[in-house]
All heavy atoms as an XYZ file, in Angstrom:
884
protein
N     -24.724      3.948    -16.718
C     -24.674      3.057    -15.587
C     -23.264      2.487    -15.465
O     -22.673      2.065    -16.445
C     -25.693      1.944    -15.798
C     -25.800      0.993    -14.692
S     -27.367      1.260    -13.911
C     -27.321      0.023    -12.692
N     -22.761      2.456    -14.265
C     -21.417      1.968    -14.012
C     -21.491      0.530    -13.539
O     -22.287      0.194    -12.661
C     -20.715      2.841    -12.943
C     -19.366      2.282    -12.604
C     -20.619      4.261    -13.416
N     -20.670     -0.322    -14.124
C     -20.623     -1.719    -13.726
C     -19.465     -1.903    -12.750
O     -18.315     -1.586    -13.077
C     -20.415     -2.606    -14.943
C     -20.424     -4.068    -14.599
C     -20.476     -4.917    -15.844
N     -20.548     -6.301    -15.450
C     -19.572     -7.164    -15.632
N     -18.467     -6.785    -16.233
N     -19.703     -8.407    -15.250
N     -19.751     -2.411    -11.584
C     -18.741     -2.607    -10.553
C     -18.162     -4.005    -10.704
O     -18.896     -4.993    -10.734
C     -19.353     -2.421     -9.150
C     -18.322     -2.675     -8.084
C     -19.942     -1.037     -9.004
N     -16.828     -4.084    -10.823
C     -16.163     -5.374    -10.971
C     -16.053     -6.112     -9.649
O     -16.236     -7.311     -9.581
C     -14.743     -5.189    -11.520
C     -14.660     -4.783    -12.926
C     -13.243     -4.785    -13.431
N     -12.298     -4.242    -12.469
C     -11.024     -4.569    -12.419
N     -10.536     -5.436    -13.253
N     -10.217     -4.035    -11.527
N     -15.731     -5.394     -8.582
C     -15.497     -6.033     -7.290
C     -16.213     -5.231     -6.205
O     -15.822     -4.101     -5.889
C     -13.994     -6.091     -7.020
C     -13.649     -6.972     -5.839
O     -14.574     -7.523     -5.208
O     -12.451     -7.115     -5.561
N     -17.253     -5.808     -5.638
C     -18.037     -5.115     -4.609
C     -17.250     -4.939     -3.315
O     -17.441     -3.953     -2.604
C     -19.326     -5.875     -4.324
C     -20.293     -5.803     -5.476
O     -20.274     -4.848     -6.243
N     -21.128     -6.819     -5.618
N     -16.372     -5.874     -3.008
C     -15.577     -5.778     -1.784
C     -14.622     -4.594     -1.813
O     -14.478     -3.870     -0.827
N     -13.946     -4.390     -2.957
C     -13.040     -3.252     -3.084
C     -13.808     -1.931     -3.036
O     -13.329     -0.953     -2.448
C     -12.254     -3.326     -4.388
C     -11.075     -4.291     -4.440
C     -10.422     -4.237     -5.814
C     -10.068     -3.949     -3.378
N     -14.981     -1.901     -3.644
C     -15.787     -0.688     -3.609
C     -16.211     -0.359     -2.180
O     -16.110      0.793     -1.745
C     -17.015     -0.834     -4.505
C     -17.927      0.382     -4.570
C     -17.244      1.534     -5.285
C     -19.229      0.023     -5.248
N     -16.661     -1.361     -1.438
C     -17.077     -1.136     -0.053
C     -15.895     -0.698      0.814
O     -16.030      0.208      1.645
C     -17.704     -2.409      0.513
N     -14.731     -1.312      0.618
C     -13.552     -0.930      1.388
C     -13.103      0.485      1.036
O     -12.720      1.262      1.921
C     -12.419     -1.927      1.138
C     -11.174     -1.795      1.999
C     -11.513     -2.009      3.463
C     -10.128     -2.778      1.545
N     -13.173      0.833     -0.242
C     -12.825      2.193     -0.651
C     -13.760      3.225     -0.060
O     -13.324      4.285      0.408
N     -15.052      2.943     -0.078
C     -16.021      3.856      0.532
C     -15.822      3.951      2.033
O     -16.019      5.011      2.634
C     -17.446      3.415      0.208
C     -17.872      3.554     -1.245
C     -19.257      2.961     -1.448
C     -17.828      5.001     -1.684
N     -15.407      2.838      2.650
C     -15.129      2.829      4.082
C     -13.931      3.717      4.418
O     -13.865      4.304      5.494
C     -14.879      1.397      4.556
C     -14.818      1.148      6.048
C     -16.172      1.449      6.671
C     -14.425     -0.279      6.312
N     -12.983      3.833      3.506
C     -11.854      4.737      3.698
C     -12.234      6.192      3.415
O     -11.806      7.100      4.119
C     -10.683      4.369      2.779
C      -9.755      3.350      3.338
C      -9.556      2.154      2.667
C      -9.075      3.563      4.504
C      -8.699      1.200      3.165
C      -8.218      2.625      5.015
C      -8.028      1.441      4.345
N     -13.028      6.426      2.370
C     -13.274      7.791      1.899
C     -14.231      8.558      2.807
O     -13.938      9.696      3.190
C     -13.791      7.775      0.445
C     -14.297      9.136      0.027
C     -12.682      7.341     -0.493
N     -15.369      7.986      3.166
C     -16.375      8.745      3.897
C     -15.915      9.210      5.282
O     -16.094     10.391      5.615
C     -17.690      7.971      3.994
C     -18.483      8.006      2.722
C     -18.988      6.850      2.174
C     -18.716      9.201      2.068
C     -19.716      6.881      1.000
C     -19.443      9.248      0.892
C     -19.946      8.078      0.364
N     -15.312      8.365      6.123
C     -14.835      8.894      7.412
C     -13.717      9.923      7.252
O     -13.641     10.877      8.023
C     -14.318      7.650      8.149
C     -14.968      6.516      7.504
C     -15.197      6.901      6.083
N     -12.878      9.749      6.227
C     -11.795     10.704      6.018
C     -12.339     12.061      5.606
O     -11.891     13.096      6.106
C     -10.820     10.177      4.951
O     -10.365      8.887      5.346
C      -9.645     11.096      4.801
N     -13.307     12.073      4.700
C     -13.929     13.334      4.292
C     -14.631     13.983      5.481
O     -14.555     15.204      5.675
C     -14.894     13.108      3.116
C     -15.742     14.342      2.846
C     -14.126     12.705      1.872
N     -15.283     13.190      6.314
C     -15.940     13.731      7.504
C     -14.915     14.359      8.450
O     -15.148     15.444      8.995
C     -16.728     12.632      8.220
C     -17.339     13.094      9.512
C     -18.458     13.923      9.507
C     -16.786     12.730     10.731
C     -19.012     14.361     10.685
C     -17.333     13.167     11.921
C     -18.447     13.991     11.900
O     -18.989     14.430     13.065
N     -13.790     13.703      8.666
C     -12.763     14.258      9.544
C     -12.164     15.541      8.975
O     -11.873     16.485      9.712
C     -11.653     13.235      9.772
C     -11.983     12.075     10.688
C     -10.834     11.078     10.707
C     -12.270     12.572     12.082
N     -11.978     15.586      7.661
C     -11.428     16.791      7.036
C     -12.413     17.951      7.155
O     -12.034     19.074      7.489
C     -11.068     16.512      5.560
C      -9.871     15.567      5.480
C     -10.755     17.803      4.816
C      -9.600     15.048      4.081
N     -13.694     17.676      6.914
C     -14.704     18.734      6.971
C     -14.933     19.196      8.401
O     -15.071     20.399      8.663
C     -16.021     18.247      6.319
C     -17.160     19.205      6.589
C     -15.823     18.056      4.835
N     -14.943     18.275      9.357
C     -15.242     18.661     10.738
C     -14.078     19.392     11.402
O     -14.294     20.251     12.246
C     -15.625     17.437     11.564
O     -14.518     16.569     11.691
N     -12.851     19.083     11.016
C     -11.710     19.746     11.653
C     -11.158     20.897     10.819
O     -10.270     21.610     11.271
C     -10.599     18.731     11.921
O     -10.071     18.266     10.705
N     -11.660     21.080      9.607
C     -11.242     22.151      8.702
C      -9.745     22.141      8.411
O      -9.157     23.170      8.128
C     -11.636     23.531      9.241
C     -13.116     23.699      9.398
C     -13.687     23.781     10.654
C     -13.946     23.752      8.285
C     -15.048     23.927     10.805
C     -15.311     23.908      8.424
C     -15.852     23.982      9.695
O     -17.198     24.124      9.833
N      -9.133     20.998      8.524
C      -7.712     20.898      8.171
C      -7.458     19.492      7.636
O      -8.171     18.550      7.941
C      -6.827     21.165      9.379
O      -6.985     20.147     10.338
N      -6.421     19.394      6.852
C      -6.058     18.094      6.292
C      -4.648     17.768      6.749
O      -3.739     18.580      6.643
C      -6.189     18.099      4.758
C      -5.908     16.715      4.189
C      -5.298     19.136      4.123
C      -6.343     16.548      2.748
N      -4.506     16.604      7.297
C      -3.170     16.149      7.687
C      -2.675     15.160      6.636
O      -3.396     14.758      5.729
C      -3.205     15.493      9.064
O      -3.908     14.275      9.006
N      -1.448     14.772      6.798
C      -0.858     13.868      5.823
C      -1.498     12.491      5.882
O      -1.705     11.844      4.858
C       0.648     13.782      6.065
C       1.371     13.147      4.950
C       1.484     13.797      3.731
C       1.931     11.906      5.078
C       2.137     13.214      2.681
C       2.589     11.316      4.032
C       2.694     11.971      2.831
N      -1.859     12.044      7.064
C      -2.493     10.729      7.221
C      -3.890     10.747      6.610
O      -4.302      9.781      5.950
C      -2.539     10.331      8.711
C      -3.279      9.035      8.911
C      -1.139     10.244      9.276
N      -4.622     11.846      6.766
C      -5.945     11.958      6.138
C      -5.833     11.888      4.627
O      -6.639     11.230      3.960
C      -6.626     13.262      6.533
C      -7.109     13.250      7.952
O      -7.190     12.206      8.589
N      -7.418     14.413      8.469
N      -4.853     12.586      4.064
C      -4.656     12.552      2.619
C      -4.291     11.149      2.157
O      -4.744     10.687      1.117
C      -3.561     13.549      2.219
C      -3.335     13.605      0.747
C      -4.235     14.249     -0.079
C      -2.241     12.986      0.174
C      -4.039     14.291     -1.444
C      -2.028     13.026     -1.180
C      -2.938     13.677     -1.996
N      -3.486     10.450      2.936
C      -3.085      9.084      2.596
C      -4.288      8.153      2.561
O      -4.460      7.367      1.633
C      -2.045      8.611      3.612
C      -1.392      7.311      3.278
C      -0.462      7.228      2.258
C      -1.694      6.155      3.987
C       0.145      6.037      1.947
C      -1.088      4.968      3.680
C      -0.167      4.906      2.669
O       0.428      3.726      2.359
N      -5.172      8.226      3.573
C      -6.367      7.397      3.602
C      -7.337      7.764      2.475
O      -7.958      6.895      1.872
C      -7.084      7.498      4.945
C      -6.464      6.653      6.018
C      -6.128      7.197      7.236
C      -6.217      5.320      5.802
C      -5.562      6.426      8.226
C      -5.642      4.530      6.787
C      -5.311      5.089      8.004
N      -7.460      9.056      2.176
C      -8.329      9.493      1.094
C      -7.830      8.970     -0.248
O      -8.604      8.464     -1.061
C      -8.413     11.017      1.074
C      -9.346     11.653      0.062
C     -10.793     11.304      0.401
C      -9.149     13.143      0.050
N      -6.543      9.041     -0.477
C      -5.968      8.550     -1.721
C      -6.097      7.032     -1.842
O      -6.392      6.509     -2.916
C      -4.499      8.968     -1.804
C      -3.857      8.926     -3.168
C      -4.561      9.894     -4.097
C      -2.403      9.283     -3.066
N      -5.918      6.323     -0.739
C      -6.084      4.869     -0.753
C      -7.529      4.484     -1.071
O      -7.780      3.576     -1.867
C      -5.671      4.272      0.602
O      -4.330      4.645      0.879
C      -5.795      2.767      0.602
N      -8.477      5.176     -0.466
C      -9.876      4.898     -0.739
C     -10.259      5.192     -2.180
O     -10.981      4.417     -2.812
N      -9.765      6.301     -2.723
C     -10.053      6.616     -4.116
C      -9.445      5.595     -5.066
O     -10.050      5.221     -6.070
C      -9.547      8.026     -4.452
C     -10.330      9.168     -3.839
C      -9.652     10.496     -4.157
C     -11.753      9.163     -4.333
N      -8.238      5.123     -4.748
C      -7.623      4.092     -5.575
C      -8.463      2.819     -5.570
O      -8.685      2.202     -6.614
C      -6.204      3.785     -5.101
C      -5.551      2.671     -5.862
C      -5.028      2.895     -7.117
C      -5.475      1.392     -5.334
C      -4.438      1.876     -7.836
C      -4.891      0.366     -6.033
C      -4.366      0.613     -7.292
N      -8.945      2.416     -4.405
C      -9.764      1.201     -4.320
C     -11.084      1.359     -5.068
O     -11.537      0.426     -5.738
C     -10.020      0.853     -2.854
C      -8.811      0.370     -2.065
C      -9.166      0.211     -0.593
C      -8.267     -0.915     -2.632
N     -11.690      2.540     -4.976
C     -12.954      2.773     -5.689
C     -12.736      2.743     -7.194
O     -13.468      2.081     -7.936
C     -13.587      4.109     -5.244
C     -14.099      3.988     -3.813
C     -14.725      4.505     -6.176
C     -14.531      5.295     -3.206
N     -11.724      3.460     -7.672
C     -11.456      3.473     -9.109
C     -11.048      2.102     -9.617
O     -11.393      1.707    -10.723
C     -10.382      4.492     -9.458
C     -10.853      5.914     -9.395
C     -10.030      6.893     -8.902
C     -12.115      6.266     -9.825
C     -10.447      8.206     -8.841
C     -12.554      7.577     -9.774
C     -11.711      8.550     -9.277
N     -10.307      1.360     -8.807
C      -9.875      0.024     -9.217
C     -11.062     -0.936     -9.293
O     -11.063     -1.852    -10.119
C      -8.817     -0.506     -8.255
C      -8.064     -1.669     -8.822
O      -8.034     -1.877    -10.024
N      -7.441     -2.425     -7.953
N     -12.069     -0.733     -8.464
C     -13.232     -1.628     -8.516
C     -14.161     -1.288     -9.672
O     -14.906     -2.137    -10.127
C     -14.005     -1.566     -7.198
O     -14.633     -0.312     -7.049
N     -14.120     -0.053    -10.160
C     -15.032      0.367    -11.223
C     -14.390      0.232    -12.601
O     -15.011     -0.263    -13.536
C     -15.512      1.816    -10.977
C     -16.302      2.327    -12.152
C     -16.331      1.894     -9.707
N     -13.165      0.680    -12.744
C     -12.511      0.669    -14.050
C     -11.951     -0.716    -14.351
O     -11.260     -1.307    -13.529
C     -11.389      1.704    -14.094
C     -11.836      3.148    -13.924
C     -10.630      4.055    -13.855
C     -12.739      3.560    -15.059
N     -12.233     -1.198    -15.524
C     -11.813     -2.536    -15.904
C     -10.523     -2.468    -16.712
O     -10.403     -1.689    -17.645
C     -12.910     -3.197    -16.729
C     -12.714     -4.672    -16.898
C     -13.952     -5.336    -17.486
O     -14.988     -4.678    -17.605
O     -13.848     -6.508    -17.828
N      -9.551     -3.289    -16.349
C      -8.264     -3.402    -17.029
C      -7.481     -2.088    -17.039
O      -6.817     -1.758    -18.003
C      -8.433     -3.910    -18.460
C      -9.136     -5.216    -18.538
N      -8.611     -6.367    -18.009
C     -10.342     -5.542    -19.061
C      -9.450     -7.363    -18.211
N     -10.517     -6.879    -18.842
N      -7.576     -1.334    -15.973
C      -6.826     -0.084    -15.855
C      -5.957     -0.071    -14.602
O      -5.580      0.985    -14.122
C      -7.775      1.116    -15.811
C      -8.682      1.240    -16.990
C      -7.922      1.656    -18.225
C      -8.906      1.915    -19.339
N      -8.417      1.547    -20.628
N      -5.623     -1.226    -14.061
C      -4.869     -1.296    -12.820
C      -3.483     -0.702    -12.973
O      -3.003      0.004    -12.089
C      -4.775     -2.763    -12.345
O      -6.084     -3.305    -12.271
C      -4.120     -2.855    -10.991
N      -2.833     -0.951    -14.090
C      -1.479     -0.434    -14.303
C      -1.489      1.087    -14.369
O      -0.669      1.753    -13.725
C      -0.889     -1.014    -15.578
N      -2.413      1.646    -15.111
C      -2.497      3.104    -15.231
C      -2.837      3.744    -13.897
O      -2.256      4.765    -13.525
C      -3.553      3.488    -16.263
O      -3.263      2.920    -17.495
N      -3.778      3.153    -13.169
C      -4.142      3.687    -11.862
C      -2.970      3.634    -10.892
O      -2.740      4.575    -10.128
C      -5.320      2.918    -11.279
C      -6.692      3.251    -11.812
C      -7.718      2.302    -11.232
C      -7.052      4.672    -11.470
N      -2.227      2.546    -10.903
C      -1.079      2.425    -10.001
C      -0.030      3.484    -10.293
O       0.506      4.108     -9.374
C      -0.448      1.037    -10.128
O      -1.319      0.051     -9.661
N       0.245      3.713    -11.558
C       1.257      4.706    -11.921
C       0.777      6.114    -11.577
O       1.524      6.918    -11.007
C       1.614      4.571    -13.410
C       2.345      3.244    -13.651
C       2.474      5.732    -13.875
C       2.559      2.902    -15.099
N      -0.471      6.435    -11.885
C      -1.002      7.769    -11.600
C      -1.031      8.038    -10.100
O      -0.579      9.093     -9.632
C      -2.407      7.931    -12.218
C      -2.304      7.995    -13.736
C      -3.112      9.168    -11.677
C      -3.636      7.897    -14.442
N      -1.542      7.084     -9.321
C      -1.633      7.295     -7.885
C      -0.266      7.283     -7.215
O      -0.081      7.927     -6.191
C      -2.575      6.267     -7.242
C      -4.013      6.659     -7.334
C      -4.786      6.258     -8.406
C      -4.589      7.450     -6.373
C      -6.112      6.628     -8.497
C      -5.914      7.835     -6.460
C      -6.680      7.416     -7.524
N       0.713      6.579     -7.777
C       2.057      6.630     -7.201
C       2.662      8.013     -7.391
O       3.291      8.552     -6.466
C       2.954      5.564     -7.821
O       3.231      5.868     -9.172
N       2.469      8.615     -8.570
C       2.985      9.967     -8.777
C       2.275     10.973     -7.879
O       2.911     11.888     -7.341
C       2.861     10.379    -10.246
C       3.932      9.809    -11.109
C       3.599      9.071    -12.241
C       5.269      9.981    -10.819
C       4.582      8.550    -13.052
C       6.263      9.460    -11.619
C       5.919      8.734    -12.739
N       0.967     10.822     -7.690
C       0.228     11.728     -6.802
C       0.729     11.590     -5.373
O       0.950     12.591     -4.676
C      -1.291     11.457     -6.889
C      -1.831     11.870     -8.252
C      -2.041     12.186     -5.785
C      -3.265     11.460     -8.486
N       0.942     10.359     -4.927
C       1.405     10.139     -3.562
C       2.816     10.667     -3.356
O       3.105     11.330     -2.349
C       1.343      8.647     -3.221
C       1.690      8.258     -1.799
C       0.741      8.930     -0.824
C       1.639      6.764     -1.642
N       3.716     10.416     -4.301
C       5.077     10.921     -4.167
C       5.118     12.444     -4.222
O       5.878     13.080     -3.481
C       5.974     10.314     -5.250
C       6.286      8.832     -5.087
C       7.043      8.314     -6.296
C       7.073      8.581     -3.819
N       4.294     13.042     -5.069
C       4.225     14.497     -5.135
C       3.695     15.069     -3.820
O       4.209     16.075     -3.319
C       3.341     14.926     -6.305
C       3.227     16.409     -6.558
C       4.565     16.969     -7.034
C       2.155     16.682     -7.591
N       2.692     14.430     -3.240
C       2.150     14.889     -1.961
C       3.177     14.773     -0.847
O       3.253     15.645      0.033
C       0.898     14.089     -1.602
N       3.979     13.718     -0.876
C       5.024     13.558      0.139
C       6.050     14.681      0.026
O       6.423     15.299      1.032
C       5.718     12.184      0.003
C       6.956     12.112      0.865
C       4.780     11.073      0.363
N       6.489     14.971     -1.180
C       7.500     16.008     -1.341
C       6.944     17.396     -1.028
O       7.650     18.230     -0.459
C       8.097     15.950     -2.739
C       8.888     14.709     -2.980
C       8.661     13.939     -4.093
C       9.851     14.288     -2.075
C       9.387     12.773     -4.316
C      10.584     13.134     -2.278
C      10.351     12.371     -3.405
N       5.687     17.655     -1.336
C       5.067     18.929     -0.962
C       4.941     19.024      0.556
O       5.205     20.080      1.149
C       3.700     19.093     -1.656
C       3.909     19.334     -3.146
C       2.894     20.230     -1.038
C       2.629     19.336     -3.947
N       4.555     17.928      1.199
C       4.427     17.939      2.658
C       5.787     18.125      3.331
O       5.891     18.817      4.345
C       3.779     16.639      3.133
N       6.826     17.526      2.783
C       8.157     17.697      3.353
C       8.606     19.153      3.243
O       9.167     19.720      4.182
C       9.162     16.740      2.677
C       8.903     15.307      3.131
C      10.604     17.129      3.000
C       9.701     14.271      2.376
N       8.327     19.778      2.109
C       8.762     21.164      1.913
C       7.895     22.167      2.671
O       8.413     23.092      3.295
C       8.753     21.503      0.426
C       9.853     20.817     -0.344
S       9.972     21.365     -2.036
C       8.424     20.811     -2.704
N       6.577     22.003      2.630
C       5.684     23.018      3.194
C       5.315     22.793      4.652
O       5.165     23.747      5.402
C       4.404     23.114      2.366
C       4.672     23.690      0.997
O       5.680     24.356      0.777
N       3.769     23.424      0.083
N       5.116     21.560      5.050
C       4.687     21.275      6.417
C       5.851     21.021      7.363
O       5.642     20.710      8.532
C       3.745     20.068      6.433
C       2.456     20.208      5.629
C       1.666     18.917      5.691
C       1.633     21.365      6.154
N       7.061     21.140      6.849
C       8.278     20.922      7.635
C       8.299     19.555      8.308
O       8.656     19.421      9.476
C       8.470     22.028      8.671
C       8.706     23.364      8.017
O       9.280     23.427      6.935
N       8.259     24.420      8.660
N       7.866     18.547      7.557
C       7.945     17.168      8.045
C       9.350     16.667      7.783
O       9.918     16.876      6.719
C       6.908     16.277      7.330
C       5.499     16.721      7.694
C       7.094     14.817      7.703
C       4.418     15.976      6.952
N       9.919     16.016      8.768
C      11.262     15.480      8.625
C      11.247     14.365      7.570
O      10.383     13.491      7.623
C      11.745     14.948      9.974
C      13.172     14.541      9.993
C      14.177     15.472      9.784
C      13.536     13.223     10.203
C      15.510     15.113      9.793
C      14.862     12.846     10.222
C      15.839     13.795     10.009
O      17.158     13.426     10.016
N      12.166     14.371      6.605
C      12.115     13.375      5.517
C      12.266     11.931      5.984
O      11.813     11.030      5.301
C      13.287     13.760      4.623
C      13.614     15.155      4.969
C      13.193     15.361      6.384
N      12.875     11.708      7.128
C      13.055     10.334      7.593
C      12.060      9.964      8.677
O      12.266      9.001      9.413
C      14.475     10.119      8.089
C      15.483     10.442      7.039
C      16.400     11.441      7.076
C      15.658      9.790      5.785
N      17.136     11.451      5.911
C      16.708     10.450      5.107
C      15.023      8.728      5.155
C      17.122     10.066      3.838
C      15.432      8.356      3.897
C      16.477      9.012      3.258
N      10.957     10.720      8.771
C       9.929     10.363      9.742
C       9.156      9.145      9.247
O       9.224      8.758      8.080
C       8.972     11.543      9.962
O       8.201     11.758      8.810
N       8.411      8.565     10.165
C       7.680      7.339      9.839
C       6.632      7.587      8.751
O       6.485      6.779      7.834
C       7.023      6.796     11.103
C       6.306      5.479     10.910
C       5.809      4.893     12.214
C       4.845      5.811     12.875
N       4.177      5.219     14.039
N       5.909      8.694      8.830
C       4.872      9.006      7.832
C       5.457      9.154      6.433
O       4.939      8.603      5.471
C       4.157     10.299      8.199
C       3.293     10.241      9.410
C       2.719     11.608      9.730
O       3.230     12.616      9.218
O       1.746     11.645     10.484
N       6.542      9.905      6.336
C       7.107     10.151      5.010
C       7.767      8.899      4.446
O       7.668      8.633      3.243
C       8.095     11.310      5.055
O       9.167     11.032      5.918
N       8.414      8.109      5.278
C       9.036      6.878      4.781
C       8.002      5.874      4.292
O       8.177      5.258      3.237
C       9.906      6.242      5.865
C      11.272      6.862      6.064
C      12.004      6.163      7.196
C      12.087      6.800      4.805
N       6.926      5.718      5.034
C       5.869      4.792      4.617
C       5.253      5.252      3.306
O       5.004      4.449      2.397
C       4.798      4.649      5.722
C       5.360      3.856      6.892
C       3.536      3.983      5.195
C       4.461      3.809      8.100
N       5.046      6.547      3.167
C       4.445      7.067      1.937
C       5.384      6.959      0.744
O       4.955      6.645     -0.367
C       4.032      8.521      2.140
O       3.091      8.595      3.168
N       6.660      7.202      0.953
C       7.628      7.066     -0.141
C       7.738      5.610     -0.571
O       7.734      5.300     -1.768
C       8.998      7.637      0.268
C       8.921      9.162      0.364
C      10.076      7.238     -0.723
C      10.142      9.804      0.962
N       7.797      4.699      0.378
C       7.887      3.273      0.051
C       6.613      2.818     -0.671
O       6.675      2.077     -1.656
C       8.143      2.442      1.324
C       9.562      2.700      1.832
C       7.930      0.955      1.068
C       9.842      2.115      3.192
N       5.454      3.281     -0.218
C       4.198      2.927     -0.879
C       4.139      3.479     -2.295
O       3.723      2.785     -3.222
C       2.999      3.442     -0.061
O       3.099      2.949      1.263
C       1.692      3.008     -0.679
N       4.557      4.723     -2.478
C       4.550      5.322     -3.805
C       5.475      4.611     -4.772
O       5.110      4.343     -5.920
N       6.672      4.273     -4.319
C       7.614      3.552     -5.182
C       7.099      2.148     -5.485
O       7.232      1.654     -6.607
C       9.022      3.523     -4.536
C       9.955      2.596     -5.264
C       9.598      4.929     -4.478
N       6.475      1.506     -4.499
C       5.906      0.176     -4.714
C       4.786      0.221     -5.746
O       4.713     -0.645     -6.632
C       5.386     -0.401     -3.388
O       6.443     -0.404     -2.436
C       4.848     -1.806     -3.572
N       3.900      1.221     -5.652
C       2.837      1.375     -6.648
C       3.414      1.639     -8.028
O       2.911      1.131     -9.026
C       1.888      2.510     -6.262
C       0.716      2.068     -5.435
C       0.674      2.337     -4.084
C      -0.332      1.399     -6.015
C      -0.398      1.935     -3.317
C      -1.415      0.998     -5.264
C      -1.445      1.261     -3.903
N       4.464      2.444     -8.102
C       5.078      2.738     -9.392
C       5.675      1.481    -10.014
O       5.447      1.183    -11.192
C       6.150      3.819     -9.227
C       6.841      4.274    -10.494
C       5.848      4.965    -11.405
C       7.985      5.203    -10.158
N       6.424      0.714     -9.233
C       7.032     -0.527     -9.735
C       5.944     -1.525    -10.121
O       6.017     -2.176    -11.164
C       7.998     -1.109     -8.696
C       9.204     -0.186     -8.550
C       8.433     -2.513     -9.061
C      10.120     -0.549     -7.400
N       4.904     -1.622     -9.294
C       3.800     -2.547     -9.587
C       3.096     -2.164    -10.883
O       2.783     -3.025    -11.721
C       2.816     -2.533     -8.431
C       1.622     -3.407     -8.640
C       0.710     -3.358     -7.416
N      -0.477     -4.112     -7.655
C      -1.699     -3.585     -7.730
N      -1.861     -2.297     -7.555
N      -2.735     -4.336     -7.946
N       2.853     -0.869    -11.086
C       2.195     -0.417    -12.307
C       3.028     -0.684    -13.543
O       2.512     -1.102    -14.579
N       4.336     -0.469    -13.440
C       5.217     -0.725    -14.584
C       5.279     -2.211    -14.899
O       5.226     -2.613    -16.065
C       6.619     -0.136    -14.325
C       6.539      1.395    -14.317
C       7.614     -0.607    -15.363
C       7.804      2.071    -13.856
N       5.360     -3.050    -13.868
C       5.419     -4.495    -14.091
C       4.109     -5.007    -14.698
O       4.114     -5.853    -15.595
C       5.763     -5.225    -12.783
C       7.218     -4.950    -12.409
C       5.534     -6.723    -12.897
C       7.622     -5.497    -11.061
N       2.970     -4.480    -14.244
C       1.683     -4.877    -14.829
C       1.595     -4.395    -16.267
O       1.129     -5.114    -17.157
C       0.508     -4.336    -13.987
C       0.427     -5.063    -12.655
C      -0.812     -4.493    -14.727
C      -0.582     -4.471    -11.700
N       2.049     -3.168    -16.521
C       1.998     -2.615    -17.876
C       2.867     -3.414    -18.851
O       2.499     -3.601    -20.007
C       2.442     -1.152    -17.846
C       2.307     -0.452    -19.167
C       1.058     -0.106    -19.668
C       3.425     -0.151    -19.928
C       0.928      0.525    -20.882
C       3.307      0.483    -21.143
C       2.057      0.816    -21.616
O       1.930      1.439    -22.831
N       4.016     -3.907    -18.364
C       4.891     -4.700    -19.220
C       4.393     -6.126    -19.419
O       4.869     -6.836    -20.301
C       6.306     -4.726    -18.650
C       7.064     -3.393    -18.693
C       8.396     -3.524    -17.987
C       7.232     -2.919    -20.106
N       3.452     -6.567    -18.596
C       2.852     -7.875    -18.782
C       3.469     -8.982    -17.940
O       3.125    -10.138    -18.107
N       4.365     -8.651    -17.044
C       4.980     -9.667    -16.197
C       4.101    -10.071    -15.032
O       4.306    -11.107    -14.410
C       6.328     -9.176    -15.658
C       7.369     -9.001    -16.733
C       7.931     -7.769    -16.983
C       7.781    -10.081    -17.503
C       8.876     -7.604    -17.966
C       8.720     -9.934    -18.495
C       9.270     -8.693    -18.721
O      10.203     -8.527    -19.691
N       3.116     -9.249    -14.699
C       2.211     -9.512    -13.592
C       0.785     -9.304    -14.105
O       0.527     -8.371    -14.869
C       2.518     -8.549    -12.433
C       1.842     -8.775    -11.106
C       2.302    -10.098    -10.494
C       2.195     -7.647    -10.163
N      -0.144    -10.174    -13.692
C      -1.508    -10.031    -14.170
C      -2.215     -8.900    -13.408
O      -1.783     -8.492    -12.337
C      -2.281    -11.333    -13.987
O      -2.483    -11.596    -12.618
N      -3.315     -8.429    -13.964
C      -4.043     -7.329    -13.348
C      -4.896     -7.764    -12.166
O      -5.420     -6.930    -11.450
C      -4.912     -6.627    -14.382
C      -4.124     -5.866    -15.388
C      -4.947     -4.877    -16.164
O      -6.024     -4.472    -15.670
O      -4.530     -4.534    -17.247
N      -5.061     -9.016    -11.980
C      -5.871     -9.501    -10.871
C      -5.008     -9.630     -9.678
O      -4.950     -9.247     -8.700
C      -6.478    -10.844    -11.177
C      -7.491    -10.763    -12.275
C      -8.110    -12.080    -12.525
C      -9.112    -11.977    -13.657
N      -9.795    -13.207    -13.901
């Protein structure tokens, strides 16, 4: 049995994941924005279930997001200075810095 720490984060994560999965399945393609919403929803779900793992989750999801941005730039021919790629790069770096600061103990996990 899984103990949920925060019901609000779980509900918000599910609200992100289910419509995104439906859009991916119904259109048979995945865009960068769909992947971004799916990753955000998964982060919220894992953060609501896993206790005291916020730093690890932030670092892991930042690397996944940055890797997805660089793959999308190379394969989908997205311009590196477009709005989608800049927002994703800034979000990934922010998650990475946040995870490192939480891991070092300068910021609490709440």
